N, C-alpha and C positions, 0 to 999 in steps of 0.2 A: 711222200712222207710230210707231215702234218707238223708245222712249227710251232702252234696256239702260246706254248709256256715263252718261246723265243720275242712273239710279237708285242705280250705283254710288258715282257723285261727290256725290250728296246721302246717302248711307247712312254716309259718314265722318261728318257733321255731326248724326244722327239719335240719337245715345245707341244706348241699347238696342233700339228700333224700328229694322224694316229695310225700307224702301222697296224690295220685290221687283221689282216692275213698275209702269211708267208709259207710256198711251199716249194719242196724242190721237184721240179718235174720232169726231169731225166737227168742221168749220169751213168748212161750206160757204157761210153766209149772211155779210153782211158784218158781224153781231153775233151770236154765239150765248152764251147765258148760263143763268146761274138755273136750275140742276140738281136734280133728284132722283131717285133709283136705288130700285128695287123686285126683288125674287124673287120668281116669281109662275109656280106650277103647272109648274115646273121651267126658266122661260128668267126672262134679265136683261131689264127695263126700263128705260130711263134718259129720262128729260123735261125738256127745257129750252123756252127763247124763243127764238125768231129773229126778227132786224130790221135794221132798217138802223144803229140804233144803240142805246144803252144805254137811252132814254126816247124813242124814235121812236114814231110813232102806228099802227106796222103790223106791232107785235107778234104772232106765232103761236106756237103750241106744235108743237112734232116730236117724237115718241114714237118712239126707238131700240128694238130687242129684238135679243139674242144668246141662243146657246144656249150658249157657251160664255163669253162674257166677252169675247172677241178680234176676231172678225166680227161687225160691227153691221149692221143695216139698218133700214131706215125701214118703220115699223110702221103710223103713222099720223099725219096734219098736221089740225091742228085750228084753225080760222079764225073770225072774228067780225069785224065789221061794226064794229071797236075794238081796242085794243092789249090783249091777252091776255100774262100776267105770272106769273111765279114758278109755274110747274106744280108741283104735289105728289101723289106716287102713293102708294097705301095698299091694301094689301089687304083687303077687308070679311069681317064674321064668314059672309057666305052664299056664300063662295068665287068674289068679283068682284073684280076690279080697279076702283078710284076715282081718277079725276083729277079735281084740282081747280085752278082759275087766277081770278086775276082781271081783270075787264074793263071798261077803261078806255074813253070817246070822248073822247078829246082835244079833237077841236075843237069838240064840243058839251060844255059843261062843265054844263050845265043837264040833260042825263041822269045818272041816276044811276050810279055805279059798281056792279058785283056781283060775287060771288064765283059761280061756276058749277063745277058738276060733270058729270062723264061718266064709264059703269059700261060694264064689258065683262068677260063671262064666259071668252074667250079671249084679250084682248089684240089683236083686230085688229077684231072688230064695233063698235061703240062706239053707246051711247044719243045721241041728242038730249041737249043741254045743259040743266041745271036748277038755276036763281038758289037759290040756298041762303043762309041769314043775313040780315040786315038789309040794304035798301039801304044803299050808301056804307060798309059796312063790310067790310074784306077779313080772311075767314078763312084766315090765312096757312098752316096744315097740321093738318089732320085726325089724331086718335089715336084709336085705338079699345080700349075695357078693357071686357070685361066683356058685350058686346054693345051697349055703347053708345059711338057718336063723338064726340070732346070737339075742339074748336078754340078757338085765341085769336084772337079779331076785334079790329083796331083800324081807328080812323077818327074823324073829327070829336073830334080830340083825346081821344078817350076808347076804352080796353081794356076786352072784353068777356071773359068765358068761356063758350062756347056748348056747347049738348048737342043729340044727335040718337039716336034709336033706329032710325031707319033711314037713315042718311045723307042725306037731304032736306029734312028737317024740322028746322032747328037752332032753339032758343030760347033766350035768355040765361039761362045758370044763375048768372052773377056779372054784375052789370051794369055795376059798378067795379071790375075787377081790379086795377088799380093807377093810379098817376097822376102823380107827380113825374118828371121828367125825359124827358117825350116818350116813353112807352113805345110799343113797336112789335112789330115780328117775336117771335113766340114759340113754342116748341116743346115739344111736352110728351111724357112719358116716365112710364109707372105701375110700379110694384114688384109685387115677390113680395106683399108686403103690404096692395097696394092703394093704398099714397102715392102721391098725383101729385106731379110734378114739373115745375115749368115754367121753362126758360132762356128769358130775357125781354131782347130787346135795348131800349136807349135810345139817342134821338139830340138830345138836351137837356142841359140843365144839372140834374144829373150825368148823363154820359153813359156810364158804366159798367154792364155787364150786370149783372141780376140772378138769381137763385134761387129758385123758389118753390117751396112744398110745403105739403100741405095733405094731409087724411086725407078718406074718404067722409062726405059728399056733396058734398065738394071747395067748400065755399061760403065757408070760411074759410080763408085764405093765409097762410104766416108767409114773408116775403123776407128775404134775406140778399145784400148786395152784393159782389159777385165782384169787383171791384177794377180789372177792365180793361176794354174797349170792345171788343165782340164783333158784327160785322155778318152777317148770315145765319146766326144759329144754327141749330144741329143736334145731336141726342145720340142716342147708343145704347147700350144694355145689353149687356154681353157676357154668355155663357156661365156666369161666374165672377163675376160681380155689378158686378166694374169697369165705370165709366159712361167714354165718350169723347164728347168734345163736339168741332163741326168751326165753323168759319168765318175771317173776314179781322178778323186783328187791326190795330188802329190805334195805333201808338208808333212810330212812323217809317219803319220798313220795311214796306210793303207787301208781303202773302202769305196766301194760305190756310193755317192751320193746323189742326194734331190736338193735343188738352189732354184732360189727365188733369181727371174734375171727381171733387172730393173734395166729397161733399154734407155730412157730419158740418162740417167746416171750413168751408164756403163757400168753394170757393178752385179756381181752373183752375189747371196747370200744361199750359204748352206741352212735347210732345214731340218734335215734329214739324213741320218747316216743309215744304209740300208748293212742287213747281218752279214757282211763282206771282209774279205781279207787273202791275202797272199795275190795269185795270179785273178783278178776280177776286173770289173768294166762292162761298157758295151752295151747301154739298157736299151730297150725296148719302149716305147712309152704311147700310151692310149687313155683313153677317158669315156669311160661309160657307166651309165647307172648311179652319178653322182661320187664315183672313186676312181683314182687314177691307177692304173694299170702298169707295171714295171715290170719285165723281164731281165731278165741281168745274169751273168754268170761269176760265180765265185768258188776258189778252193780252201775256204775256211774250215771245209768239214773234213778234207782229204783231198781225194780228185775232183778237177774242176768240174763242176756242174751246172743246170739251168735250173734258176730261180722264178718264181712269179712273185710278184710283192701287190698286196691292194693297199691304197693309203686314201684316207678319208682326210682330205687338204681343210685350212680353217676359213672360214666364211671372209670374204673380201673386205676389208676396212672401207670405208667411202670416204674419198676428200673431200675436204670443204672449200 
């Protein structure tokens, strides 16, 4: 479904950023949600959860593939005798695509929840799942830097930083990354000078998101309160060095938003609200051919479905 009219309408309120295109790329399940997006070996891949509802026990992972970002088809379907949640995609240094998801057996709480990982060299044929990290710890998003995979894991009222050199054996690097405010989902990013950044969600008191920074070996982190609550956090560094964050904002109007992240000031500034509402968030971010590509889910048109937006960003202002 093409939504050209909507794109033009929303550009009126997006300032200097232009919503070039918006489309619904999947919506066959009763509830489709929690997306991620990756460019791998010349093709696009979008992963998300399908189920009867937001927290139903039947969650499965659907993987879509596209050569052009317009026509999508199902490339893989992952199931377990459990609820699979929040799939994430990341290319590995050895040329494979890595998919992770959290497996929860809701009918049997005595069975420990685990984070699972699958690997593929072509995006079609996938390995058997491998359990990564500790039982009960949700390794939410894996990010590779200089041949090492890092992930923020949360559970048991604890947030840890994990590291792995092979993508399958993860050990805690920082056992207690942050404690106050019930922290959970964390997105990692590494700068050219090897500084690590962490965008961390909180759902307690306080509930505002945090920005962490650390130098190698990433054991000592400094934190800044970003002053707003952000669900499903993700971030990407553009070729010019600017950083875009995405997620759901909790300020009275439900939406999935894109924001500029000012690392020095510790500030998030919204610059575009994507067409969204109701049950929405969990954007995947990629930059290709001068456009920011954003996958996300939303129920603003009825059932929760998967959307893809292409955004033209304003040129960077030169600092004197």
